[in-house]
LORO-863261 format. One record per residue: residue number from 1; residue in one letter; x, y, z of N, C-alpha, C in turn. Coordinates in Angstrom, 1 decimal, always signed. Example, Ala and Ser with C-alpha at 12.3 -4.5 7.8 and 13.67 -1.06 7.14 Angstrom:
REM LORO-863261
+------+-------+--------+--------+--------+--------+--------+--------+--------+--------+--------+
! figu ! lumvo !   n_xx !   n_yy !   n_zz !  ca_xx !  ca_yy !  ca_zz !   c_xx !   c_yy !   c_zz !
+------+-------+--------+--------+--------+--------+--------+--------+--------+--------+--------+
!    1 !     a !  +13.2 !   -5.7 !   +7.8 !  +12.3 !   -4.5 !   +7.8 !  +13.2 !   -3.3 !   +7.8 !
!    2 !     s !  +12.8 !   -2.2 !   +7.1 !  +13.7 !   -1.1 !   +7.1 !  +12.9 !   +0.0 !   +7.9 !
+------+-------+--------+--------+--------+--------+--------+--------+--------+--------+--------+
REM end
This chain:
REM LORO-863261
+------+-------+--------+--------+--------+--------+--------+--------+--------+--------+--------+
! figu ! lumvo !   n_xx !   n_yy !   n_zz !  ca_xx !  ca_yy !  ca_zz !   c_xx !   c_yy !   c_zz !
+------+-------+--------+--------+--------+--------+--------+--------+--------+--------+--------+
!    1 !     m ! +137.7 !   +1.2 !  +11.8 ! +137.5 !   +0.4 !  +10.8 ! +138.5 !   -0.7 !  +11.0 !
!    2 !     a ! +139.4 !   -0.6 !  +12.1 ! +140.5 !   -2.0 !  +12.4 ! +139.3 !   -3.3 !  +12.9 !
!    3 !     e ! +138.4 !   -2.8 !  +13.5 ! +137.3 !   -3.7 !  +14.1 ! +136.4 !   -4.7 !  +13.1 !
!    4 !     k ! +136.3 !   -3.8 !  +12.1 ! +135.3 !   -4.1 !  +11.1 ! +136.2 !   -5.3 !  +10.0 !
!    5 !     g ! +137.5 !   -5.0 !  +10.0 ! +138.4 !   -6.0 !   +9.2 ! +138.7 !   -7.4 !  +10.2 !
!    6 !     k ! +138.9 !   -7.1 !  +11.2 ! +138.9 !   -8.1 !  +12.0 ! +137.8 !   -9.1 !  +12.0 !
!    7 !     l ! +136.7 !   -8.7 !  +11.8 ! +135.5 !   -9.3 !  +12.1 ! +135.2 !  -10.3 !  +10.9 !
!    8 !     v ! +135.6 !   -9.2 !   +9.4 ! +135.2 !   -9.9 !   +8.6 ! +136.3 !  -10.9 !   +8.3 !
!    9 !     k ! +137.4 !  -11.0 !   +8.8 ! +138.6 !  -12.0 !   +8.8 ! +138.2 !  -13.3 !   +9.7 !
!   10 !     i ! +137.5 !  -13.1 !  +10.6 ! +136.8 !  -13.8 !  +11.4 ! +135.6 !  -14.7 !  +10.8 !
!   11 !     i ! +134.8 !  -14.0 !  +10.0 ! +133.7 !  -14.6 !   +9.4 ! +134.2 !  -15.8 !   +8.5 !
!   12 !     l ! +134.9 !  -14.9 !   +7.6 ! +135.8 !  -15.7 !   +5.9 ! +136.3 !  -17.0 !   +6.8 !
!   13 !     i ! +137.2 !  -17.2 !   +8.0 ! +137.9 !  -18.6 !   +8.3 ! +136.8 !  -19.4 !   +8.8 !
!   14 !     f ! +135.5 !  -18.7 !   +9.5 ! +134.2 !  -19.6 !   +9.9 ! +133.6 !  -20.0 !   +8.6 !
!   15 !     t ! +133.4 !  -19.3 !   +7.6 ! +132.6 !  -19.7 !   +6.7 ! +133.5 !  -20.8 !   +5.9 !
!   16 !     l ! +134.6 !  -20.5 !   +5.6 ! +135.9 !  -21.4 !   +5.0 ! +135.6 !  -22.9 !   +5.7 !
!   17 !     v ! +135.7 !  -23.2 !   +6.9 ! +135.5 !  -24.3 !   +7.7 ! +134.0 !  -24.9 !   +7.4 !
!   18 !     i ! +132.5 !  -23.8 !   +7.5 ! +131.8 !  -24.6 !   +7.5 ! +131.7 !  -25.0 !   +6.2 !
!   19 !     i ! +132.1 !  -24.6 !   +5.2 ! +131.8 !  -25.0 !   +3.9 ! +132.3 !  -26.0 !   +3.3 !
!   20 !     i ! +133.8 !  -26.1 !   +3.6 ! +134.3 !  -27.2 !   +3.4 ! +133.7 !  -28.3 !   +4.2 !
!   21 !     t ! +133.5 !  -28.7 !   +5.5 ! +133.0 !  -29.6 !   +6.2 ! +131.7 !  -30.0 !   +5.8 !
!   22 !     f ! +131.2 !  -28.7 !   +4.9 ! +129.5 !  -29.5 !   +4.5 ! +130.0 !  -30.7 !   +3.4 !
!   23 !     l ! +131.0 !  -29.7 !   +2.3 ! +131.4 !  -30.5 !   +1.3 ! +131.8 !  -31.8 !   +1.5 !
!   24 !     q ! +132.7 !  -32.0 !   +2.5 ! +133.3 !  -33.1 !   +3.3 ! +131.9 !  -34.2 !   +3.8 !
!   25 !     y ! +131.0 !  -33.7 !   +4.2 ! +129.9 !  -34.7 !   +4.8 ! +129.0 !  -35.0 !   +3.6 !
!   26 !     f ! +129.0 !  -34.3 !   +2.6 ! +127.7 !  -34.4 !   +1.6 ! +128.2 !  -34.8 !   +0.1 !
!   27 !     t ! +129.2 !  -35.2 !   -0.1 ! +130.0 !  -36.0 !   -1.3 ! +130.1 !  -37.0 !   -1.2 !
!   28 !     e ! +129.5 !  -37.9 !   -1.9 ! +129.7 !  -39.4 !   -1.9 ! +131.0 !  -40.0 !   -1.6 !
!   29 !     l ! +131.2 !  -40.9 !   -0.8 ! +132.2 !  -41.6 !   -0.4 ! +133.0 !  -42.3 !   -1.3 !
!   30 !     s ! +132.3 !  -42.7 !   -2.5 ! +133.2 !  -42.7 !   -3.8 ! +133.9 !  -42.0 !   -4.5 !
!   31 !     e ! +133.5 !  -40.8 !   -4.0 ! +134.4 !  -39.3 !   -4.8 ! +135.8 !  -38.8 !   -3.8 !
!   32 !     h ! +137.0 !  -40.5 !   -3.9 ! +137.8 !  -40.0 !   -3.3 ! +138.4 !  -39.3 !   -3.6 !
!   33 !     r ! +139.1 !  -38.5 !   -4.7 ! +140.0 !  -37.7 !   -5.1 ! +139.3 !  -36.3 !   -4.5 !
!   34 !     h ! +137.9 !  -36.4 !   -4.1 ! +137.4 !  -35.1 !   -3.7 ! +137.5 !  -34.5 !   -2.3 !
!   35 !     h ! +137.5 !  -35.9 !   -1.7 ! +137.4 !  -36.1 !   +0.1 ! +139.3 !  -35.3 !   -0.2 !
!   36 !     i ! +139.8 !  -36.4 !   -0.6 ! +141.4 !  -35.5 !   -0.5 ! +141.5 !  -34.5 !   -0.9 !
!   37 !     f ! +141.1 !  -34.0 !   -1.7 ! +140.9 !  -32.4 !   -1.9 ! +140.4 !  -31.2 !   -0.9 !
!   38 !     y ! +138.9 !  -31.7 !   -0.1 ! +138.6 !  -30.9 !   +0.8 ! +139.2 !  -31.3 !   +1.7 !
!   39 !     q ! +140.3 !  -32.1 !   +2.2 ! +141.1 !  -32.6 !   +3.5 ! +142.4 !  -31.4 !   +3.4 !
!   40 !     g ! +142.7 !  -31.2 !   +1.9 ! +143.7 !  -30.1 !   +1.6 ! +143.2 !  -28.9 !   +2.0 !
!   41 !     l ! +142.1 !  -28.2 !   +1.6 ! +141.8 !  -27.3 !   +1.8 ! +141.2 !  -26.5 !   +3.3 !
!   42 !     f ! +141.0 !  -27.7 !   +4.2 ! +141.0 !  -27.3 !   +5.7 ! +142.6 !  -26.7 !   +5.7 !
!   43 !     f ! +143.8 !  -26.6 !   +5.1 ! +144.9 !  -26.2 !   +6.1 ! +144.5 !  -24.9 !   +5.7 !
!   44 !     l ! +143.6 !  -24.1 !   +4.7 ! +143.7 !  -23.0 !   +4.7 ! +143.0 !  -21.7 !   +5.6 !
!   45 !     p ! +142.1 !  -22.3 !   +6.2 ! +141.9 !  -21.7 !   +7.5 ! +142.4 !  -21.5 !   +8.2 !
!   46 !     v ! +143.2 !  -22.9 !   +8.7 ! +144.3 !  -22.7 !   +9.5 ! +145.4 !  -21.9 !   +9.8 !
!   47 !     m ! +145.6 !  -21.9 !   +8.3 ! +146.9 !  -20.7 !   +8.3 ! +146.3 !  -19.7 !   +8.0 !
!   48 !     l ! +145.3 !  -18.9 !   +8.0 ! +145.0 !  -17.7 !   +7.9 ! +144.7 !  -17.6 !   +9.3 !
!   49 !     a ! +143.9 !  -18.5 !   +9.9 ! +143.7 !  -18.0 !  +11.4 ! +145.2 !  -17.6 !  +11.9 !
!   50 !     g ! +146.3 !  -18.6 !  +11.7 ! +147.7 !  -18.4 !  +12.5 ! +148.1 !  -17.1 !  +12.0 !
!   51 !     f ! +148.5 !  -16.9 !  +10.4 ! +148.8 !  -15.6 !   +9.9 ! +148.1 !  -14.3 !  +10.3 !
!   52 !     w ! +146.8 !  -14.0 !  +10.6 ! +146.0 !  -13.2 !  +11.1 ! +145.7 !  -12.7 !  +12.2 !
!   53 !     f ! +145.5 !  -13.7 !  +13.3 ! +145.6 !  -14.0 !  +14.8 ! +146.1 !  -14.6 !  +15.3 !
!   54 !     g ! +147.5 !  -15.2 !  +15.2 ! +148.7 !  -15.9 !  +16.2 ! +147.8 !  -17.3 !  +16.4 !
!   55 !     l ! +148.6 !  -17.8 !  +17.2 ! +148.8 !  -19.2 !  +17.8 ! +147.2 !  -19.7 !  +18.1 !
!   56 !     r ! +146.8 !  -19.1 !  +19.4 ! +145.6 !  -19.5 !  +19.6 ! +144.2 !  -19.7 !  +18.8 !
!   57 !     s ! +144.5 !  -18.4 !  +18.0 ! +143.5 !  -18.6 !  +16.7 ! +143.4 !  -19.6 !  +15.6 !
!   58 !     a ! +144.7 !  -19.9 !  +15.7 ! +145.4 !  -21.2 !  +14.7 ! +144.9 !  -22.6 !  +15.3 !
!   59 !     l ! +145.0 !  -22.9 !  +17.0 ! +144.9 !  -24.0 !  +16.8 ! +142.9 !  -24.2 !  +17.5 !
!   60 !     a ! +142.1 !  -22.7 !  +17.8 ! +141.1 !  -22.9 !  +18.1 ! +140.6 !  -23.5 !  +16.6 !
!   61 !     t ! +141.1 !  -22.7 !  +15.3 ! +140.6 !  -23.2 !  +14.1 ! +141.0 !  -24.8 !  +14.0 !
!   62 !     s ! +142.0 !  -25.3 !  +14.4 ! +142.4 !  -26.4 !  +13.8 ! +141.8 !  -27.9 !  +14.9 !
!   63 !     v ! +141.3 !  -27.1 !  +16.1 ! +140.9 !  -27.9 !  +16.8 ! +139.4 !  -28.4 !  +16.7 !
!   64 !     s ! +139.0 !  -27.0 !  +16.3 ! +137.3 !  -27.0 !  +16.1 ! +137.6 !  -28.2 !  +14.5 !
!   65 !     i ! +138.1 !  -27.9 !  +13.6 ! +138.0 !  -29.1 !  +12.6 ! +138.3 !  -30.4 !  +12.8 !
!   66 !     t ! +138.9 !  -30.3 !  +13.7 ! +139.4 !  -31.8 !  +14.3 ! +137.8 !  -32.1 !  +14.7 !
!   67 !     l ! +137.3 !  -31.4 !  +15.4 ! +135.8 !  -31.8 !  +16.4 ! +135.0 !  -32.4 !  +15.0 !
!   68 !     l ! +134.8 !  -31.1 !  +14.4 ! +134.0 !  -31.7 !  +13.4 ! +133.8 !  -32.7 !  +12.2 !
!   69 !     l ! +135.2 !  -32.9 !  +12.2 ! +135.7 !  -34.5 !  +11.4 ! +135.7 !  -35.6 !  +12.0 !
!   70 !     l ! +135.5 !  -35.4 !  +13.5 ! +135.8 !  -36.9 !  +14.3 ! +134.5 !  -37.7 !  +14.0 !
!   71 !     p ! +133.5 !  -37.0 !  +13.6 ! +131.9 !  -38.0 !  +13.5 ! +132.6 !  -38.9 !  +12.3 !
!   72 !     f ! +132.9 !  -37.8 !  +10.8 ! +132.9 !  -38.1 !  +10.1 ! +134.0 !  -39.1 !   +9.6 !
!   73 !     t ! +134.6 !  -39.2 !  +10.6 ! +136.0 !  -40.0 !  +10.8 ! +135.6 !  -41.8 !  +11.2 !
!   74 !     f ! +134.7 !  -41.7 !  +12.3 ! +134.4 !  -43.1 !  +12.9 ! +133.1 !  -43.4 !  +12.4 !
!   75 !     l ! +132.4 !  -42.7 !  +11.6 ! +131.2 !  -42.9 !  +11.0 ! +131.5 !  -43.9 !   +9.7 !
!   76 !     y ! +132.6 !  -43.7 !   +9.2 ! +133.4 !  -44.2 !   +7.9 ! +134.7 !  -45.5 !   +8.1 !
!   77 !     w ! +134.8 !  -45.0 !   +9.5 ! +135.6 !  -46.2 !   +9.8 ! +135.5 !  -47.6 !   +9.1 !
!   78 !     s ! +136.8 !  -48.0 !   +8.8 ! +137.2 !  -49.4 !   +8.3 ! +137.9 !  -50.4 !   +8.8 !
!   79 !     g ! +138.1 !  -50.4 !  +10.1 ! +139.0 !  -51.3 !  +10.4 ! +140.6 !  -51.0 !  +10.5 !
!   80 !     f ! +140.9 !  -49.5 !  +10.4 ! +141.9 !  -49.0 !  +10.3 ! +142.6 !  -49.5 !   +8.6 !
!   81 !     s ! +142.0 !  -48.6 !   +8.0 ! +142.6 !  -48.9 !   +6.4 ! +143.4 !  -47.6 !   +6.3 !
!   82 !     a ! +144.1 !  -47.9 !   +4.7 ! +144.8 !  -47.1 !   +4.7 ! +144.2 !  -45.4 !   +4.9 !
!   83 !     g ! +143.0 !  -45.9 !   +4.0 ! +142.2 !  -44.0 !   +4.2 ! +141.6 !  -43.6 !   +5.5 !
!   84 !     d ! +141.7 !  -44.9 !   +6.6 ! +141.3 !  -44.2 !   +7.9 ! +142.7 !  -44.0 !   +8.8 !
!   85 !     f ! +143.9 !  -44.5 !   +8.2 ! +145.2 !  -43.9 !   +8.4 ! +145.4 !  -42.7 !   +8.1 !
!   86 !     n ! +144.9 !  -42.2 !   +6.9 ! +145.1 !  -40.9 !   +6.2 ! +144.1 !  -39.6 !   +7.1 !
!   87 !     n ! +143.2 !  -40.2 !   +7.5 ! +142.2 !  -39.3 !   +7.8 ! +142.8 !  -38.8 !   +9.2 !
!   88 !     v ! +143.0 !  -40.0 !   +9.9 ! +144.0 !  -39.9 !  +11.4 ! +144.9 !  -38.5 !  +11.6 !
!   89 !     m ! +145.9 !  -38.9 !  +10.4 ! +147.0 !  -37.9 !  +10.3 ! +146.7 !  -36.9 !  +10.0 !
!   90 !     e ! +145.5 !  -36.7 !   +9.0 ! +145.1 !  -35.4 !   +8.4 ! +144.7 !  -34.3 !  +10.0 !
!   91 !     l ! +144.0 !  -35.2 !  +10.8 ! +143.7 !  -34.5 !  +12.0 ! +144.4 !  -33.8 !  +13.0 !
!   92 !     v ! +145.7 !  -35.0 !  +12.6 ! +146.8 !  -34.5 !  +13.8 ! +147.7 !  -33.3 !  +12.8 !
!   93 !     l ! +147.6 !  -33.4 !  +11.7 ! +148.7 !  -32.2 !  +10.9 ! +147.9 !  -31.0 !  +11.0 !
!   94 !     y ! +146.4 !  -31.1 !  +10.9 ! +145.8 !  -29.6 !  +11.5 ! +146.6 !  -29.0 !  +12.2 !
!   95 !     n ! +146.5 !  -29.9 !  +13.4 ! +146.7 !  -29.3 !  +14.4 ! +148.3 !  -29.0 !  +15.0 !
!   96 !     a ! +149.3 !  -29.3 !  +14.0 ! +150.4 !  -29.4 !  +13.7 ! +151.0 !  -28.5 !  +12.8 !
!   97 !     v ! +150.3 !  -27.9 !  +12.2 ! +150.5 !  -26.6 !  +11.4 ! +150.0 !  -25.5 !  +11.9 !
!   98 !     a ! +149.0 !  -25.5 !  +12.5 ! +148.6 !  -24.7 !  +13.6 ! +149.9 !  -24.1 !  +14.8 !
!   99 !     v ! +150.5 !  -25.3 !  +15.1 ! +151.7 !  -24.8 !  +15.8 ! +152.5 !  -24.2 !  +15.3 !
!  100 !     i ! +153.0 !  -25.1 !  +14.1 ! +154.3 !  -24.7 !  +13.4 ! +154.3 !  -23.3 !  +12.8 !
!  101 !     l ! +152.7 !  -23.0 !  +12.5 ! +152.7 !  -21.5 !  +12.0 ! +153.3 !  -20.2 !  +12.7 !
!  102 !     y ! +153.4 !  -20.7 !  +14.3 ! +153.7 !  -19.8 !  +15.1 ! +154.5 !  -19.6 !  +15.5 !
+------+-------+--------+--------+--------+--------+--------+--------+--------+--------+--------+
REM end
């Protein structure tokens, strides 16, 4: 039974990352408040991975999120504007939170 619970948690983390990434990529850029909300939601799978499985899983989740969002960040790069700075800082923070949680 314990293995089934572990698998459910892994699937939940994976599903959250995929859904939030999908929302981030397919929401109009003009909807800034939605993108900010989605960026905040990415902390949830990082925290869940850290609480449930420890440092390695939290880091794997945060690095995965970073790699998934790098194309989005560079695709809409506008000369290191305030929005660009915010996006880069969010990527750094996902990884920092993974380390801090442990």
